[in-house]
SETIVO-134428 format. One line per field, with one value per residue (C-alpha): residue in one letter; x, y, z. Coordinates in Angstrom, 2 decimals, padded with zeros to 5 digits. Example, Ala and Ser with C-alpha at 12.3 -4.5 7.8 and 13.67 -1.06 7.14 Angstrom:
<atoms>
rest: (A, S)
u: (012.30, 013.67)
v: (-004.50, -001.06)
w: (007.80, 007.14)
</atoms>
This chain:
<atoms>
rest: (M, K, R, K, K, S, I, L, V, A, T, G, I, L, A, A, L, T, L, A, G, C, T, S, G, G, A, T, S, K, S, A, S, S, A, T, K, Q, A, A, K, Q, E, I, S, V, S, F, P, A, P, L, S, T, L, D, T, T, Q, T, T, D, K, V, T, F, T, V, V, Q, H, L, F, E, G, L, Y, R, F, D, D, K, S, Q, P, V, P, A, L, A, Q, K, V, A, I, S, K, D, G, K, T, Y, T, F, T, L, R, D, D, A, K, W, S, N, G, E, K, V, T, A, N, D, F, L, F, A, W, K, R, L, V, N, P, Q, T, M, G, P, N, A, Y, L, L, D, N, V, I, N, S, Q, D, I, R, E, G, K, K, A, I, D, E, I, G, L, K, A, P, D, E, K, T, F, E, V, Q, L, K, Q, A, Q, P, S, F, L, S, V, V, S, I, G, W, L, A, P, Q, N, E, K, F, V, T, E, K, K, D, N, Y, A, R, T, S, E, D, L, L, Y, T, G, P, F, E, L, K, D, W, K, Q, T, G, D, E, W, T, L, V, K, N, D, A, Y, Y, D, K, K, D, V, K, L, A, E, V, H, G, S, T, I, K, E, E, N, T, G, I, Q, L, V, D, S, G, E, L, D, L, Q, R, I, S, G, Q, Y, V, E, Q, F, K, N, D, P, R, L, T, T, E, K, D, V, A, N, Q, F, L, D, F, N, K, K, A, N, K, A, L, E, N, V, H, V, R, K, A, I, A, L, A, I, N, K, E, Q, L, A, K, N, V, L, N, D, G, A, T, P, L, N, G, L, I, P, T, G, L, Y, K, N, P, E, T, N, E, D, F, R, K, Y, S, G, D, Y, N, T, Y, D, T, K, A, A, K, S, E, W, D, K, A, K, A, V, I, G, D, E, L, K, L, K, L, L, V, T, D, D, D, N, G, E, K, I, G, E, Y, L, Q, S, Q, L, Q, E, T, L, P, G, L, K, I, T, I, N, K, Q, P, K, V, N, L, N, Q, S, R, T, D, G, N, Y, E, L, S, V, S, G, W, I, A, G, S, S, E, L, D, S, Y, F, N, L, Y, K, T, G, S, S, Y, N, Y, G, G, Y, D, S, K, S, Y, T, D, L, V, E, K, A, R, T, V, D, A, N, D, P, T, A, F, F, K, D, Y, K, E, A, E, K, I, L, L, D, Q, D, A, A, Q, V, P, L, Y, Q, S, A, S, N, Y, L, I, N, Q, K, V, K, G, I, V, F, H, A, Y, G, D, Y, F, N, L, R, T, A, S, V, K)
u: (007.11, 008.34, 008.77, 011.35, 013.74, 012.92, 013.93, 017.22, 018.07, 016.76, 018.66, 021.94, 021.13, 019.53, 022.22, 024.39, 021.70, 020.81, 017.35, 017.35, 017.23, 013.79, 010.34, 007.19, 005.03, 007.77, 007.00, 007.44, 004.58, 006.11, 006.12, 002.52, 001.51, 003.36, 001.62, -001.77, -000.78, 000.44, -002.81, -004.77, -002.61, -002.85, 000.92, 002.88, 006.48, 007.61, 010.98, 012.56, 015.72, 017.24, 017.03, 014.91, 016.62, 015.11, 011.52, 011.37, 008.56, 010.04, 013.26, 012.22, 012.99, 013.51, 010.68, 011.47, 011.21, 008.26, 006.33, 006.73, 006.01, 002.58, 001.75, 002.91, 001.79, -001.49, -002.16, -005.23, -006.10, -004.92, -005.21, -008.01, -007.85, -008.25, -005.51, -008.06, -007.67, -010.16, -010.43, -008.08, -007.27, -009.42, -013.12, -013.97, -012.64, -014.23, -012.75, -013.33, -015.02, -011.77, -010.01, -007.34, -008.37, -008.72, -010.20, -009.75, -011.70, -009.95, -011.68, -012.60, -010.94, -007.68, -004.99, -001.28, -000.11, 000.46, -003.22, -002.81, -005.16, -003.87, -004.35, -004.18, -000.94, 000.66, 000.15, 001.23, 004.43, 005.27, 004.62, 006.64, 009.44, 009.39, 009.92, 011.93, 015.48, 016.91, 015.13, 014.04, 013.37, 014.02, 010.28, 009.59, 008.70, 005.38, 004.17, 005.49, 001.93, 001.14, 001.32, 004.92, 006.17, 008.62, 009.95, 010.44, 012.44, 014.55, 015.31, 013.34, 010.63, 010.15, 008.56, 005.60, 004.52, 003.50, -000.13, -001.10, -003.32, -004.51, -007.28, -008.31, -007.40, -009.64, -009.23, -006.31, -006.41, -004.25, -004.06, -002.75, -001.36, -003.28, -005.95, -004.42, -006.83, -004.56, -003.99, -005.94, -003.73, -000.67, -001.85, -002.42, 001.36, 003.10, 005.59, 002.80, 001.79, 001.63, 004.37, 003.90, 005.80, 006.37, 007.64, 009.94, 011.35, 012.06, 013.77, 015.99, 018.59, 017.34, 013.99, 013.24, 016.53, 014.72, 011.17, 010.88, 011.77, 008.59, 004.86, 002.45, -000.90, -001.30, -002.72, 000.53, 003.28, 006.93, 008.84, 012.40, 013.99, 017.17, 018.37, 019.93, 018.77, 017.74, 014.89, 011.73, 008.09, 004.83, 002.17, -001.44, -001.97, -004.81, -005.10, -005.83, -009.26, -010.16, -008.54, -011.54, -010.43, -006.89, -006.76, -003.05, -001.68, 001.99, 004.08, 007.69, 009.95, 013.48, 016.10, 016.84, 019.15, 019.43, 016.19, 017.21, 017.18, 013.82, 012.23, 013.38, 011.96, 008.60, 008.74, 009.51, 006.65, 008.92, 008.19, 004.85, 005.93, 009.07, 009.72, 011.33, 013.02, 012.76, 015.13, 012.59, 009.34, 009.53, 010.14, 007.05, 004.77, 002.25, 002.57, -000.61, 001.57, 002.94, 001.44, 002.55, 001.75, 002.73, 004.35, 003.54, 007.28, 010.18, 013.75, 016.23, 019.86, 021.07, 024.07, 026.24, 027.98, 029.63, 031.59, 032.76, 033.07, 032.47, 028.88, 028.37, 028.40, 024.80, 025.96, 027.50, 024.22, 022.13, 024.36, 023.93, 020.18, 019.70, 021.96, 019.86, 017.37, 014.77, 012.47, 015.21, 016.12, 012.55, 011.53, 014.71, 016.96, 014.45, 011.56, 009.54, 006.59, 008.54, 007.72, 009.91, 009.58, 010.43, 009.39, 009.86, 006.30, 005.18, 001.87, -001.02, 000.14, -002.22, -005.06, -006.54, -009.71, -011.64, -010.43, -009.28, -006.08, -003.05, -000.17, 002.31, 000.23, -000.35, 003.32, 004.63, 008.02, 011.53, 014.94, 013.72, 016.34, 018.17, 021.75, 022.30, 021.29, 023.32, 026.50, 025.90, 025.64, 028.72, 030.76, 029.77, 030.73, 034.15, 035.01, 035.00, 035.94, 038.33, 038.16, 037.95, 035.74, 035.75, 032.62, 031.65, 028.11, 026.57, 024.05, 022.64, 024.46, 021.38, 020.52, 018.57, 021.25, 023.94, 021.91, 020.99, 024.55, 026.05, 023.45, 024.04, 027.79, 027.70, 025.28, 026.84, 030.41, 029.35, 027.34, 029.65, 033.30, 035.78, 033.34, 034.48, 031.98, 033.12, 030.36, 030.26, 027.90, 026.71, 024.00, 020.82, 021.41, 024.96, 023.84, 021.23, 023.87, 026.34, 023.71, 022.87, 026.55, 027.07, 029.60, 028.73, 029.07, 026.25, 023.68, 020.66, 017.98, 014.21, 011.40, 007.93, 005.59, 003.85, 000.72, -000.73, 001.02, 002.90, 005.15, 006.73, 008.52, 009.24, 010.62, 013.54, 015.26, 014.22, 017.06, 017.65, 015.69, 016.91, 016.85, 018.70, 021.88, 023.46, 023.27, 020.91, 020.24, 017.69, 015.81, 013.31, 012.58, 012.25, 010.03, 007.68, 007.44, 006.70, 004.05, 002.46, 002.16, 000.31, -002.67, -005.72, -008.75, -010.90, -008.58, -007.36, -005.96, -003.81, -000.75, -000.60, 000.81, 003.39, 004.55, 004.83, 007.05, 009.15, 009.52, 010.61, 013.32, 014.54, 014.65, 014.74, 016.61, 018.98, 018.90, 019.45, 017.99, 017.45, 014.16, 014.68, 011.56, 008.41, 008.95, 006.76, 006.78, 006.53, 005.88, 005.58, 002.80, 001.50, -001.98, -003.38, -002.62, -005.51, -006.36, -002.93, -003.39, -000.99, -001.33, -000.50, 001.72, 004.55, 004.67, 005.41, 002.31, -000.13, -001.25, -003.85, -006.71, -004.71, -005.42, -004.52, -007.30)
v: (-011.01, -008.16, -009.24, -006.54, -008.23, -011.64, -010.57, -009.13, -012.40, -014.58, -012.63, -013.39, -017.10, -017.58, -015.78, -018.88, -021.31, -022.43, -022.30, -026.09, -026.38, -024.77, -025.86, -023.83, -023.58, -024.94, -022.70, -024.24, -024.46, -021.49, -019.47, -020.48, -019.39, -016.12, -015.56, -015.99, -013.52, -011.05, -011.44, -010.54, -007.45, -006.60, -006.53, -007.54, -007.44, -006.41, -006.08, -003.76, -004.31, -000.96, 001.45, 004.58, 007.74, 011.14, 011.46, 015.15, 014.88, 017.68, 015.69, 012.01, 010.21, 006.45, 003.90, 002.25, 005.54, 006.69, 003.56, 004.49, 008.17, 007.22, 005.62, 008.59, 011.67, 012.35, 015.45, 016.99, 013.73, 010.11, 007.05, 004.59, 000.82, 001.25, 003.92, 006.68, 010.04, 010.56, 013.33, 012.98, 016.06, 018.02, 017.52, 018.76, 020.70, 023.23, 023.38, 026.42, 025.99, 026.59, 023.95, 026.36, 027.10, 024.46, 025.56, 022.93, 023.00, 021.15, 018.74, 019.96, 016.89, 017.09, 016.99, 016.55, 013.63, 016.05, 017.03, 020.40, 021.29, 021.02, 024.39, 025.70, 027.46, 024.03, 023.29, 026.77, 026.42, 022.92, 023.65, 026.88, 024.99, 022.42, 024.99, 027.69, 027.59, 027.79, 024.62, 023.09, 019.38, 017.17, 016.85, 020.58, 020.10, 018.61, 022.16, 023.67, 024.23, 026.38, 030.05, 031.36, 028.15, 027.19, 030.75, 030.73, 027.50, 028.81, 031.98, 034.33, 035.36, 035.69, 032.85, 034.99, 035.35, 031.68, 030.95, 029.61, 031.19, 030.37, 032.95, 031.25, 028.18, 025.82, 027.10, 026.39, 027.80, 026.66, 028.63, 026.75, 028.16, 025.59, 023.03, 019.78, 016.81, 014.68, 017.34, 015.52, 012.50, 014.69, 016.13, 012.57, 012.04, 012.14, 014.68, 017.29, 016.57, 019.51, 020.51, 022.31, 025.58, 026.17, 022.61, 022.60, 026.02, 025.01, 021.76, 023.55, 021.13, 018.34, 018.20, 014.66, 013.29, 010.86, 009.69, 012.14, 015.03, 014.69, 015.30, 013.04, 013.34, 009.78, 006.57, 005.76, 007.42, 006.34, 005.19, 004.06, 005.38, 007.30, 008.24, 005.21, 002.94, -000.60, -000.98, 001.07, 000.71, 002.14, 002.66, 003.61, 007.39, 008.13, 011.68, 010.39, 011.50, 008.00, 005.92, 003.55, 002.11, 001.47, -002.02, -002.59, -001.33, -001.82, -002.62, -003.60, -002.76, -003.95, -003.87, -007.38, -007.34, -011.12, -012.56, -015.99, -014.71, -012.98, -016.12, -018.18, -015.58, -015.84, -019.63, -019.47, -017.03, -014.13, -012.07, -011.48, -009.87, -010.39, -009.21, -011.89, -011.89, -014.22, -016.87, -017.65, -016.96, -020.27, -022.09, -020.58, -020.41, -022.82, -021.42, -019.58, -017.02, -015.73, -012.48, -011.00, -007.43, -005.83, -002.47, 000.70, 001.30, 001.08, -000.15, 001.36, 001.75, 005.32, 007.04, 009.68, 011.42, 013.82, 010.91, 009.37, 011.37, 008.27, 008.27, 011.60, 009.60, 008.72, 005.62, 004.20, 004.70, 003.27, 000.23, -000.53, 000.08, -002.30, -005.05, -005.95, -008.81, -007.52, -010.50, -012.84, -010.52, -010.41, -014.00, -016.00, -013.89, -012.21, -014.69, -012.75, -011.42, -008.56, -007.76, -006.27, -002.50, -000.53, 002.93, 005.50, 005.14, 001.80, 000.19, 001.20, 004.68, 006.81, 006.23, 008.71, 009.89, 009.97, 006.83, 004.81, 003.94, 003.36, 005.74, 002.89, 001.35, 004.77, 005.73, 002.34, 000.64, 002.05, 000.39, -003.20, -005.95, -006.13, -007.43, -006.54, -002.92, -002.86, -003.99, -001.39, 001.39, 000.02, 000.16, 003.81, 004.49, 002.82, 005.02, 007.91, 006.45, 003.69, -000.09, -000.44, 001.11, 000.43, 001.31, 000.87, -000.35, 000.67, -001.79, -002.60, -005.17, -007.37, -010.56, -008.79, -006.17, -008.81, -010.91, -007.92, -006.60, -009.92, -010.41, -006.96, -007.38, -010.71, -009.67, -006.30, -007.65, -010.55, -008.40, -005.37, -006.50, -004.24, -003.17, -004.04, -003.72, -003.62, -004.10, -001.78, -003.14, -000.78, -000.81, 000.97, 004.01, 004.37, 003.81, 006.56, 008.92, 007.94, 008.73, 012.03, 012.95, 011.84, 009.19, 006.60, 005.92, 003.42, 002.64, 000.40, 002.31, 002.59, 005.03, 004.65, 007.61, 008.89, 009.49, 009.00, 012.15, 011.44, 014.42, 012.67, 010.37, 012.91, 015.31, 012.91, 014.14, 017.77, 020.28, 021.40, 018.56, 017.45, 013.86, 014.48, 013.01, 012.11, 015.61, 014.95, 018.33, 018.67, 021.90, 020.24, 017.51, 019.99, 022.33, 019.48, 018.31, 021.85, 022.21, 018.85, 019.56, 022.83, 021.08, 023.09, 022.30, 022.08, 019.53, 017.16, 014.59, 016.94, 016.34, 012.68, 013.77, 016.08, 013.44, 010.86, 013.21, 013.85, 010.12, 009.57, 012.24, 010.80, 007.13, 006.93, 010.03, 010.45, 007.02, 008.89, 006.04, 002.32, 001.02, -002.55, -003.92, -003.14, -004.60, -006.80, -007.15, -010.52, -011.04, -013.85, -012.76, -014.46, -015.71, -014.34, -010.79, -009.44, -006.14, -005.11, -002.72, -002.49, 000.94, 001.54, 004.46, 005.21, 002.69, -001.01, -001.69, 000.10, -001.13, 001.53, -000.98, -004.18, -006.48, -009.83, -012.41)
w: (021.23, 019.10, 015.48, 014.94, 017.36, 015.89, 012.42, 013.66, 015.38, 012.56, 009.91, 011.65, 011.87, 008.48, 006.52, 007.00, 005.81, 002.29, 000.76, 000.39, 004.15, 004.39, 003.32, 002.80, 005.89, 008.12, 011.13, 014.57, 017.05, 018.86, 015.62, 014.92, 018.39, 017.90, 014.53, 016.19, 018.86, 016.24, 014.30, 017.39, 017.73, 014.01, 013.57, 010.48, 009.30, 005.82, 004.12, 001.56, -000.49, 000.54, 003.49, 003.53, 002.33, 003.12, 004.37, 003.54, 000.97, -001.13, -001.60, -001.80, -005.07, -004.63, -004.73, -001.39, 000.48, -001.60, -000.58, 003.09, 002.35, 000.96, 004.33, 006.39, 004.49, 002.74, 000.69, -000.85, -002.62, -002.47, -004.72, -003.99, -004.46, -008.24, -008.46, -008.99, -007.17, -004.33, -001.69, 001.27, 003.39, 000.96, 001.54, -001.95, -004.94, -007.26, -010.77, -012.97, -016.36, -018.20, -016.08, -014.88, -011.29, -008.56, -005.23, -002.52, 000.74, 003.57, 005.92, 009.39, 010.90, 008.95, 011.66, 012.14, 014.25, 017.16, 017.10, 015.40, 012.56, 009.00, 007.30, 003.75, 004.69, 005.25, 001.56, 000.51, 002.55, 001.27, -002.39, -002.25, -000.54, -003.33, -006.12, -004.32, -005.79, -002.25, -001.11, -004.40, -004.69, -007.74, -008.37, -008.57, -012.23, -011.06, -010.46, -013.69, -014.90, -011.85, -012.82, -012.54, -010.87, -013.61, -013.84, -010.08, -009.99, -012.89, -010.89, -013.15, -010.67, -006.91, -004.93, -003.82, -007.46, -007.64, -008.58, -005.16, -002.51, 001.00, 001.57, 004.82, 006.90, 004.94, 001.38, -000.93, -004.47, -007.37, -010.61, -013.67, -016.90, -018.92, -018.17, -016.92, -016.99, -014.78, -012.11, -009.38, -010.03, -009.57, -006.23, -004.99, -004.87, -001.50, -002.87, -002.72, 000.86, 003.31, 005.73, 009.04, 008.66, 012.39, 012.93, 009.88, 010.77, 014.37, 013.32, 010.77, 009.37, 011.65, 009.88, 008.64, 010.01, 012.35, 012.93, 015.82, 013.52, 011.47, 011.73, 009.90, 008.13, 006.80, 008.24, 010.05, 012.05, 011.94, 015.00, 015.73, 012.54, 011.90, 008.42, 006.64, 009.50, 008.53, 011.04, 011.65, 012.68, 011.39, 014.06, 013.52, 013.52, 015.93, 014.57, 011.04, 009.81, 008.53, 011.26, 011.38, 008.04, 009.29, 010.80, 011.36, 014.67, 013.79, 010.73, 011.39, 008.46, 007.79, 005.08, 003.81, 000.83, 000.50, -000.91, 000.32, 003.89, 003.43, 001.98, 004.93, 007.30, 005.51, 005.77, 009.48, 010.18, 011.14, 008.01, 006.26, 002.98, 000.94, -002.62, -004.81, -008.22, -011.20, -009.89, -007.15, -009.05, -010.90, -007.63, -006.01, -009.07, -007.50, -003.99, -002.88, -001.12, -004.46, -005.78, -009.12, -010.15, -013.46, -012.78, -014.69, -014.78, -017.19, -016.90, -019.30, -020.31, -019.98, -021.61, -019.96, -022.84, -020.37, -018.90, -022.19, -025.41, -027.54, -026.29, -028.04, -031.28, -032.21, -034.11, -030.92, -029.09, -031.93, -032.27, -028.56, -028.72, -031.66, -030.29, -027.23, -027.43, -024.98, -025.47, -024.32, -021.44, -020.13, -020.71, -020.18, -017.99, -015.67, -015.94, -013.37, -015.37, -016.98, -020.61, -023.38, -023.78, -026.91, -025.82, -023.09, -021.78, -020.28, -021.14, -018.90, -017.92, -019.98, -022.42, -024.86, -023.05, -026.32, -028.13, -025.07, -026.97, -024.76, -025.48, -025.90, -028.69, -030.26, -030.38, -031.50, -031.06, -031.41, -031.89, -031.82, -031.79, -035.14, -035.19, -038.87, -038.29, -035.05, -036.87, -039.59, -037.00, -035.22, -038.41, -038.85, -035.24, -035.52, -038.49, -036.00, -032.60, -033.71, -033.51, -029.73, -027.06, -023.32, -021.34, -017.69, -016.96, -013.62, -012.13, -008.69, -006.61, -006.13, -008.02, -010.76, -011.30, -011.64, -014.11, -016.27, -016.25, -017.28, -020.02, -021.51, -021.26, -023.10, -025.83, -026.57, -026.71, -028.93, -031.36, -031.47, -031.97, -030.21, -027.47, -023.95, -021.10, -017.46, -014.86, -011.84, -009.16, -006.41, -003.70, -004.82, -002.64, -003.95, -007.54, -007.28, -005.93, -008.66, -011.29, -009.61, -009.52, -013.14, -012.10, -014.75, -018.47, -018.98, -016.30, -015.90, -014.10, -013.87, -013.43, -011.99, -012.19, -009.09, -011.17, -014.65, -015.88, -019.13, -018.46, -015.48, -017.96, -020.69, -018.06, -017.49, -020.65, -020.83, -020.92, -017.33, -015.72, -012.28, -013.58, -016.85, -015.42, -018.76, -020.20, -023.11, -024.73, -027.53, -028.10, -030.43, -027.85, -024.98, -027.01, -027.94, -024.32, -023.18, -025.87, -024.99, -021.28, -021.84, -023.40, -024.50, -022.32, -025.46, -027.10, -024.36, -026.81, -028.90, -026.74, -027.83, -031.18, -029.58, -027.12, -029.91, -031.91, -028.79, -028.13, -031.73, -031.40, -028.10, -029.08, -032.88, -034.00, -031.05, -029.33, -026.07, -024.01, -024.54, -023.09, -021.84, -020.17, -018.24, -014.82, -012.65, -008.87, -007.15, -003.47, -001.01, 001.33, 004.46, 003.54, 006.79, 005.61, 003.54, 001.86, 000.54, -002.40, -005.34, -006.93, -010.57, -009.64, -007.26, -004.44, -004.13, -002.04, 000.26, 003.68, 004.49, 004.66, 005.15, 008.09, 009.60, 009.53)
</atoms>
């Protein structure tokens, strides 16, 4: 039977049930028989908490979609099981002595899903499309170190002046302004995958609207998907150069917003992977199906001073930052493996290549919980804004979003007399759009880097950044970030100092963001499914070498 249909039927039935009515391993004999049949066919079913957005790799931003992107599109490099960059569509790379020129040679068997050969022009076209002001994507900053790329996206130079060349079908050359030790990690991100110029041009505005309006270079192809649709299927890509390592024939994906429903589907054998939050982690802590992975990702409280003038007052922001007990939030409210975070950069993102010191330890903590200091800052703020302040807090409408919102509301109102917080709950897709449009005052959001690049976090608050939704504007911060990302090849650790100074300006001096916690991901996974990889960057999970035993 088709699991996709089973989940649709089961979701309608199970939505009316309670968790108490189910027990672990309670599959019927029919379900067990079906599971055996599915194993023989190498088919699994997985769920996500939100639908896919755009699968145009130059435009993708959210983690749900990015997870699927990493299965569909490979670029020059990809991440291996240890989150290290390894050759993918590129057979090899030659790096100049000064670290500024990368010459990639493509594989002879690199093909699109329609059988056509992947060429260097496919990368040239996609990367130009990413930074061209007429088609620019939000992640164009990834190529700012490519010669003239930043000037091009800022409208100062023509697109053909970019430091990229495709001298022949198999050779792709990248010229950087400065050496960039993490560049191979950057090109492993799905956002820098190739695009077939002829196909994209012919599709015009329909490109990436449905699964049929795409060509693929990764281990899987997508079937049965339309934009914002809740159901889709990954099928093995027979044109993939390393198809022998891909064991799964089909992966049925669905949007399941209610964790309770997803858990029951796992218990009944209809679903093989379901992400769960803290309220269920304790319940399943001794269940062999539970897998917990610490994310290299941050969750934070963001201010939009353009939406409420009171947020322009640094004492308001500092009072809020100091009034939040992050330890209690992580341990007692979330209780899912999350850990308190007192900096922009999460633990485990980047270590000094000479000293092996993690950046988070090097830079230290900012705005740790201190009610006395919070009240002092609040008194200074009230002298300017008055005795009362009403703020709206934007959170996701799932269980975690509701818990975090209510906790912040309670703690802030209790610690800061006269502050009134109203919670605005929205679905993830809507929340992301509200942030993009600047329709919020306070918001709880998160960021997970696609690679080990520190700049991907610091870019969030640069002047002019596509992700600087709240309008933070600091020349000293932006200058330091620009200086740090153009690291000298002969001094690869010098940028640590610049980034630390930038982080201090952002969080200590200006309190432009409030780090909350470093997240963890918890999954219930069918024990028959083996070989799922959890990368440090970008995606929830990767099924490239997964199989059913």
